[in-house]
Structures are given as C-alpha cells and as structure tokens.
C-alpha positions as CSV (number, residue, x, y, z in Angstrom):
1,X,0.0,0.0,-0.1
2,X,1.6,3.3,-1.0
3,X,0.9,6.1,1.3
4,X,0.9,10.1,1.0
5,X,0.2,12.4,4.0
6,X,-0.5,15.8,2.8
7,X,0.1,18.6,5.7
8,X,-0.5,22.0,5.6
9,X,2.8,23.7,6.2
10,X,5.9,22.6,8.1
11,X,7.6,25.8,10.0
12,X,7.5,25.0,13.7
13,X,7.2,21.6,15.6
14,X,3.8,22.2,17.2
15,X,0.5,20.5,18.1
16,X,-0.4,19.1,14.5
17,X,3.1,18.3,13.7
18,X,2.9,16.0,17.0
19,X,0.0,14.4,15.3
20,X,2.0,13.8,12.0
21,X,4.8,12.4,14.0
22,X,2.3,9.6,15.2
23,X,0.8,9.3,11.8
24,X,4.2,8.4,10.5
25,X,4.7,5.9,13.2
26,X,1.9,4.3,12.0
27,X,2.7,4.7,8.4
28,X,6.5,4.6,8.2
29,X,6.5,4.1,4.7
30,X,4.5,7.1,3.8
31,X,5.7,10.3,1.7
32,X,5.0,13.7,2.8
33,X,3.7,16.4,1.0
34,X,3.4,20.1,2.4
35,X,3.0,23.6,1.0
36,X,6.1,24.7,2.7
37,X,9.0,23.1,4.8
38,X,11.0,25.6,6.7
39,X,11.7,23.2,9.8
40,X,14.8,23.8,11.4
41,X,17.3,20.7,11.6
42,X,16.8,20.6,15.5
43,X,12.9,20.3,15.0
44,X,13.2,17.6,11.8
45,X,13.8,14.6,13.9
46,X,10.0,13.6,13.9
47,X,10.1,13.1,10.1
48,X,12.5,10.2,10.4
49,X,14.8,11.7,7.9
50,X,12.2,12.0,5.0
51,X,12.4,14.9,2.5
52,X,9.2,16.4,2.1
53,X,7.8,17.3,-1.5
54,X,6.8,21.0,-1.0
55,X,4.7,23.2,-3.2
56,X,6.1,26.4,-5.8
57,X,5.1,28.7,-2.6
58,X,8.2,27.4,-1.0
59,X,10.3,29.3,-3.7
60,X,8.2,32.5,-3.4
61,X,9.6,35.8,-2.4
62,X,9.7,36.0,1.4
63,X,8.0,32.9,1.7
64,X,10.1,31.8,4.7
65,X,8.7,34.4,7.2
66,X,5.6,35.3,5.4
67,X,4.1,32.2,4.2
68,X,0.6,32.9,5.2
69,X,0.4,36.1,3.2
70,X,0.4,33.7,0.0
71,X,-3.2,32.3,1.5
72,X,-4.9,33.1,-1.8
73,X,-2.6,30.9,-3.6
74,X,-2.8,27.9,-1.4
75,X,-5.9,26.0,-2.8
76,X,-4.0,26.2,-6.0
77,X,-0.8,24.9,-4.8
78,X,-2.4,22.2,-2.8
79,X,-4.3,21.0,-6.0
80,X,-0.7,20.7,-7.8
81,X,0.4,17.9,-5.7
82,X,0.2,14.7,-8.2
83,X,-0.7,12.0,-5.7
84,X,-1.9,9.6,-8.6
85,X,0.2,7.0,-7.4
86,X,-0.7,6.4,-3.9
87,X,-3.6,4.1,-2.7
88,X,-4.2,5.7,0.6
89,X,-4.0,9.8,0.9
90,X,-3.8,11.0,4.4
91,X,-4.6,14.8,4.8
92,X,-3.5,16.8,7.9
93,X,-5.5,19.6,7.8
94,X,-6.6,22.8,9.5
95,X,-6.0,25.0,6.5
96,X,-5.9,23.7,3.0
97,X,-4.5,20.1,2.9
98,X,-7.6,18.5,2.6
99,X,-8.4,20.0,-0.8
100,X,-5.7,17.5,-2.7
101,X,-7.1,16.2,-6.0
102,X,-7.7,12.4,-5.7
103,X,-9.4,9.8,-8.0
104,X,-12.2,7.3,-7.0
105,X,-9.9,4.9,-7.0
106,X,-7.7,6.3,-3.8
107,X,-9.3,6.4,-0.2
108,X,-8.7,9.9,1.4
109,X,-8.9,10.2,5.3
110,X,-8.8,13.7,6.5
111,X,-7.6,14.3,10.0
112,X,-9.1,17.9,10.5
113,X,-8.1,19.9,13.4
114,X,-10.5,22.5,12.2
115,X,-12.3,24.1,9.0
116,X,-10.5,27.1,8.2
117,X,-11.1,29.1,11.2
118,X,-10.7,32.3,9.6
119,X,-13.0,31.6,6.6
120,X,-16.0,30.1,8.7
121,X,-17.3,31.0,12.2
122,X,-14.1,32.8,13.3
123,X,-14.0,35.3,10.4
124,X,-15.3,38.4,12.2
125,X,-12.6,37.9,15.1
126,X,-9.8,37.7,12.8
127,X,-10.7,40.8,11.0
128,X,-11.3,42.6,14.0
129,X,-7.7,41.8,15.4
130,X,-6.3,42.5,11.9
131,X,-7.9,46.0,12.3
132,X,-9.7,44.9,8.8
133,X,-13.4,46.0,9.5
134,X,-13.8,48.7,7.2
135,X,-12.2,50.0,4.0
136,X,-11.4,48.7,0.6
137,X,-8.7,46.2,1.9
138,X,-11.4,45.0,4.3
139,X,-13.8,44.0,1.2
140,X,-10.8,42.8,-0.5
141,X,-10.1,40.3,2.3
142,X,-13.8,39.6,3.0
143,X,-14.0,38.7,-0.9
144,X,-11.1,36.4,-0.6
145,X,-12.5,34.6,2.3
146,X,-15.9,34.0,0.5
147,X,-13.8,32.6,-2.3
148,X,-11.8,30.5,0.3
149,X,-15.0,29.0,1.8
150,X,-16.6,28.0,-1.4
151,X,-13.6,26.1,-2.1
152,X,-13.4,24.7,1.3
153,X,-16.9,23.4,1.0
154,X,-16.5,22.0,-2.3
155,X,-13.3,20.1,-1.8
156,X,-14.7,18.4,1.4
157,X,-16.6,16.2,-1.1
158,X,-13.3,14.6,-2.1
159,X,-12.8,13.4,1.7
160,X,-13.8,9.7,2.2
161,X,-13.6,9.8,5.9
162,X,-13.2,12.8,8.4
163,X,-11.6,12.5,11.7
164,X,-12.0,15.5,14.3
165,X,-9.6,16.1,17.2
166,X,-12.6,16.8,19.5
167,X,-16.4,16.7,19.4
168,X,-16.2,20.4,19.4
169,X,-14.8,20.2,15.8
170,X,-16.8,17.5,14.8
171,X,-19.7,19.9,15.2
172,X,-17.9,22.5,13.2
173,X,-17.4,19.9,10.5
174,X,-21.0,19.1,10.5
175,X,-21.6,22.9,10.2
176,X,-19.5,23.8,7.4
177,X,-19.3,20.6,5.4
178,X,-22.2,18.7,6.3
179,X,-20.4,15.7,7.0
180,X,-19.8,13.2,9.8
181,X,-16.7,12.4,11.5
182,X,-15.2,9.9,13.8
183,X,-13.6,11.7,16.9
184,X,-9.9,10.7,17.7
185,X,-8.4,12.8,20.3
186,X,-4.4,14.1,19.5
187,X,-2.0,12.5,21.2
188,X,0.0,13.9,24.5
189,X,3.5,12.9,25.2
190,X,3.2,11.7,28.8
191,X,6.6,10.5,29.1
192,X,8.0,14.2,28.8
193,X,5.7,15.5,31.6
194,X,6.2,13.5,35.0
195,X,3.7,13.8,38.0
196,X,5.0,16.1,40.8
197,X,2.7,16.1,43.8
198,X,4.4,18.7,45.6
199,X,3.5,22.3,44.4
200,X,4.8,25.8,45.0
201,X,2.8,28.9,45.7
202,X,2.1,30.5,42.0
203,X,-0.2,30.4,39.2
204,X,1.0,29.6,35.6
205,X,0.0,30.1,32.1
206,X,2.1,29.6,28.9
207,X,1.4,29.8,25.1
208,X,2.3,31.9,22.2
209,X,1.2,35.2,22.8
210,X,-1.4,35.9,20.2
211,X,-4.7,37.4,20.8
212,X,-7.4,34.4,21.2
213,X,-4.9,33.0,23.9
214,X,-6.3,35.9,25.9
215,X,-2.9,36.0,28.0
216,X,-3.5,40.0,28.8
217,X,-6.9,38.9,30.3
218,X,-5.3,36.5,32.6
219,X,-2.6,39.1,33.6
220,X,-5.5,41.7,34.4
221,X,-7.3,39.3,36.7
222,X,-4.2,38.8,38.7
223,X,-3.2,42.4,38.9
224,X,-6.7,42.5,40.5
225,X,-5.4,39.9,43.2
226,X,-2.1,41.2,44.3
227,X,-1.7,38.6,47.0
228,X,-1.7,36.0,44.1
229,X,1.8,35.1,42.1
230,X,1.2,34.5,38.4
231,X,4.1,33.4,36.3
232,X,3.9,33.8,32.4
233,X,5.8,31.9,29.9
234,X,5.8,32.6,25.9
235,X,6.3,35.2,23.4
236,X,4.4,36.6,20.4
237,X,2.4,39.7,19.2
238,X,1.1,40.4,22.4
239,X,4.1,40.3,24.5
240,X,4.5,43.9,24.7
241,X,1.1,44.5,25.5
242,X,1.4,41.8,28.3
243,X,4.8,43.5,29.5
244,X,2.9,47.1,29.9
245,X,0.0,45.1,31.8
246,X,1.8,43.1,34.2
247,X,1.9,44.4,37.9
248,X,4.2,43.5,40.8
249,X,2.9,40.2,41.2
250,X,3.3,39.0,37.6
251,X,6.3,37.3,36.2
252,X,7.2,37.5,32.5
253,X,9.7,34.6,31.4
254,X,9.2,35.0,27.7
255,X,10.1,32.1,25.2
256,X,12.1,29.4,27.7
257,X,13.1,25.7,26.7
258,X,10.9,22.8,26.9
259,X,12.9,21.6,30.3
260,X,11.8,25.3,31.5
261,X,8.4,24.8,30.9
262,X,7.9,21.3,32.1
263,X,9.5,22.3,35.7
264,X,7.1,25.3,35.8
265,X,4.0,22.9,35.0
266,X,5.2,20.4,37.5
267,X,5.5,23.1,40.4
268,X,2.6,25.2,39.7
269,X,-0.3,25.6,42.3
270,X,-2.6,25.3,39.0
271,X,-2.4,26.3,35.4
272,X,-4.7,29.1,33.8
273,X,-5.9,28.5,30.6
274,X,-8.6,31.1,28.9
275,X,-8.1,30.4,25.2
276,X,-11.2,28.7,23.3
277,X,-9.0,25.8,21.7
278,X,-10.0,23.4,19.4
279,X,-8.6,20.7,21.3
280,X,-5.8,22.2,23.7
281,X,-2.7,20.1,24.6
282,X,-1.3,22.4,27.4
283,X,-3.9,21.7,29.8
284,X,-3.3,18.1,29.2
285,X,0.5,18.5,29.8
286,X,-0.3,20.3,33.0
287,X,-2.6,17.4,34.3
288,X,0.1,14.8,33.5
289,X,2.2,16.8,35.8
290,X,-0.6,16.5,38.5
291,X,-1.3,20.2,37.9
292,X,-5.1,21.6,38.2
293,X,-6.3,23.4,35.6
294,X,-8.5,26.7,35.8
295,X,-10.1,26.7,32.1
296,X,-12.6,28.7,29.9
297,X,-15.5,26.3,29.8
298,X,-15.8,26.4,26.0
299,X,-14.3,24.1,23.0
300,X,-11.8,21.3,23.8
301,X,-11.3,22.0,27.3
302,X,-14.8,20.5,28.1
303,X,-13.8,17.2,26.8
304,X,-10.0,17.1,28.3
305,X,-10.9,18.6,31.9
306,X,-13.1,17.5,34.6
307,X,-14.7,20.5,36.7
308,X,-15.8,20.6,40.3
309,X,-19.0,19.2,39.6
310,X,-17.3,15.9,38.8
311,X,-16.7,13.1,41.4
312,X,-13.1,13.1,40.5
313,X,-12.3,16.8,39.4
314,X,-9.1,17.9,37.8
315,X,-9.8,21.7,37.7
316,X,-12.0,24.4,37.6
317,X,-14.1,26.1,34.6
318,X,-15.1,29.8,34.1
319,X,-17.9,30.5,32.0
320,X,-16.8,34.0,30.5
321,X,-13.6,35.5,29.2
322,X,-13.4,38.2,31.6
323,X,-11.2,39.3,34.3
324,X,-14.0,38.8,37.0
325,X,-14.7,35.1,35.9
326,X,-11.1,34.4,36.2
327,X,-11.2,36.1,39.8
328,X,-14.2,33.8,40.7
329,X,-12.7,30.9,39.5
330,X,-9.5,31.3,41.2
331,X,-11.6,31.8,44.6
332,X,-13.5,28.5,43.6
333,X,-10.1,26.6,42.9
334,X,-9.0,27.7,46.2
335,X,-12.0,26.8,48.2
336,X,-12.1,23.4,46.8
337,X,-8.4,22.8,46.2
338,X,-8.2,19.8,48.6
339,X,-10.7,18.1,46.3
340,X,-8.3,18.0,43.2
341,X,-5.6,15.2,43.7
342,X,-2.4,15.4,41.5
343,X,-2.7,11.5,40.9
344,X,-6.2,11.8,39.3
345,X,-5.2,14.9,37.1
346,X,-2.2,12.5,36.1
347,X,-4.8,9.6,35.3
348,X,-7.2,11.8,33.5
349,X,-4.1,12.8,31.2
350,X,-3.3,9.2,30.5
351,X,-6.7,8.9,28.6
352,X,-4.9,11.1,25.9
353,X,-1.8,8.9,25.2
354,X,0.6,8.8,22.2
355,X,-0.1,4.9,22.3
356,X,-3.9,5.1,22.3
357,X,-3.7,7.6,19.5
358,X,-1.9,5.4,17.2
359,X,-4.2,2.4,17.9
360,X,-7.4,4.3,17.3
361,X,-6.0,6.1,14.1
362,X,-4.1,2.9,12.7
363,X,-7.5,0.8,13.4
364,X,-9.8,3.2,11.7
365,X,-7.7,3.8,8.7
366,X,-6.9,0.1,8.1
367,X,-11.0,-0.6,8.5
368,X,-11.8,2.0,6.0
369,X,-9.2,1.0,3.6
370,X,-10.4,-2.6,3.8
371,X,-13.9,-1.4,3.3
372,X,-13.0,0.7,0.4
373,X,-10.7,-2.3,-1.3
374,X,-13.7,-4.6,-1.0
375,X,-16.2,-2.0,-2.5
376,X,-13.7,-1.3,-5.2
377,X,-13.0,-4.7,-6.3
378,X,-16.3,-6.4,-5.6
379,X,-19.1,-3.6,-5.6
380,X,-21.3,-2.5,-2.8
381,X,-22.8,-6.0,-1.6
382,X,-19.5,-7.4,-0.3
383,X,-18.6,-4.1,1.8
384,X,-22.4,-4.6,3.4
C-alpha cells in the first residue's frame, strides 16, 4: 500500500506536527507533502529522515517568514501535488491540505484539526484583530475569504472519512461541510511530563502570545489579586502588551526551553487557560504533571478537563472571558483545592496517550481501507 500524507505547512514543531509524527509512526512508508517546509534541523527529527515534497510557494519571495500572506494561492498550490500513484491519501489539515485532488480509486482520510477558522465562524474575530473591519482592503479580504469558503466546502466532497480532534470540532465539520466524523483525540507525550505531587505557591500560564490566547486577560485578573503570584511563559505579538500590563505580582519569562516549561508546569499551584481551543494540549500536559487547570469552559477543554461537579475533578471552569470570571474561578479553586488530587489529574491525562492515538488511528484507517478495497473490487454488496 502506497501512502501519502499531506500536511498544510512545516514551519514549527507544534500540535499538528505532533499528530503528524504519530501518523508517520503508524505508516513509516508514507511520503510527506506540504506547501512549505522551513523546519529547523533541530525540529526535523520527527520526520524520520524523510524529505518532504513542497509546493511552488516554497520558492516565492519572503515565503520563509511570510508564507501566510500567500493564502490566496494555497488552494491552487495544494491542487498541484500529483498523488495519482498512491493508494491511501491522509490529509493533516487545519487550512487547505484536505483540498488535494484524488481519484475514485484512492481512499482519502482527513485528520481535521478544524475547518479553516478565519474563513468560517471565526472570520469576524480575525478581521477585528487584524483591523480589517472597514475600508477597501477589508472588502478585498472578505471577498477572498468568501472564495476560500466556497473552495473549502467543495473540496470536502473529496474526503472519504473525516476524523475530528474533538467533538467540538466534529460539530464544526458538520456545520461547514455537512459531513459526519469520527473523533480521535490528539496524542499527548506523557513521558515528557512526569507527575509532581508537591506544588509551589504560584499560578502559571504558557502559550504563544497571540490575541485569541487571552494572556492579557489573565494578567489583568491577577493584577486585581495582588496577593496571588502569576508566572507567564511564551512570546508573540501580544508580548509587549502583556509586559505593559503586568503588575508586581506577575512575572513574564518570555520564550523558554521545554525543560523550563516542564519544571514550571510540575510545580505550579494551577495552570490558567483562557483560550477557546479546538482541543488544547497544554491543559493535558499540566494534568500529566499532576497540576490542576483553571480553564475557560468552552471548546476542547470541556472534553479534556473535569470540573468541580465531577466526582474526581481535575480543575475549575469559568464561563466568560472576563477578569471577573477568572478571579471567581481562582477563588473557587482555592476553596475546593483539596478535592483535586495530583494523581487523579495524571490519570485523566493518561486517557490521551500517544499509544492510544496510534491504536485508534491505525485501526480506523485500516478498517476504512479494507472496506474501500472490497467495495472497489467487488461492488457495494460485499462491503455490506
């Protein structure tokens, strides 16, 4: 069986790349296709020595730093990959990877992290953050996003099986594409985040500091709780805003190596998470360390975290992205902290292991491929 895996772009070793690494563990013979590949040598290990096939965007001016600016060309670029020699095509897609062209004799399985956020339900939020609500440029961007939506909806027809990374994303897939999906949660590298039952007296948050992560919101909440210490790790476009906001009880560490991140996760009193995420690896890494999570109660966090109403809670939810809601959640956490056991947090995280992902993913793909081959060779009655 010849296998192709199509990934949107390879720029950093992030959440979707961790999923790609486990896909390659399931199908080591697979060839990798991607729009651009600018991975550093230190991040390339998960590709197992493979050289990816890239699109023409790789060679365009400024692509290394500004590849996202070529979004209008991405649908065209992804359609240029000739995958006609492959039996199985797996797209690893949060943007355009699922739009590859396949024939009726090829099985196409899409691991969908989300339908394109900025083209669908989060368009207005992205336009607001980019300052593109009004003016000629705004209308041009809106027209391009409209065209992208039309293309994205049409290319969903080329997918034989959608896999969603959470039930939350499964609902998005249904809304955008009118297609069903199977949920397989992404893998968490539990071996890198060991249980640490003894905690220090500080709260912790870490992420790339982009607007939807709401790091300034967390800082503002802790500014109003001067008796509580907050440590913030990560950098990004919002870093200067965060630095300007931070009070005396808030420490900004900027970008740090993984080992430093792990040590702070292990020792934190609780991990604070204010984003509406599709899944959210960071809260699970915290729980793997035995660290409770205080999280915004929407999106993937509802599937990976157990609130105080659960018999074995692993954290506390807040219902609004406001400083007041975070402050109330911190107060609730401190009142009920004794109910949240580090060992239970770890057990909850273990439901999302790499081994579990590989087994579920490989079993589903093998089943779908077996059914597909039967249908192709013998007709619909044999598959039934």
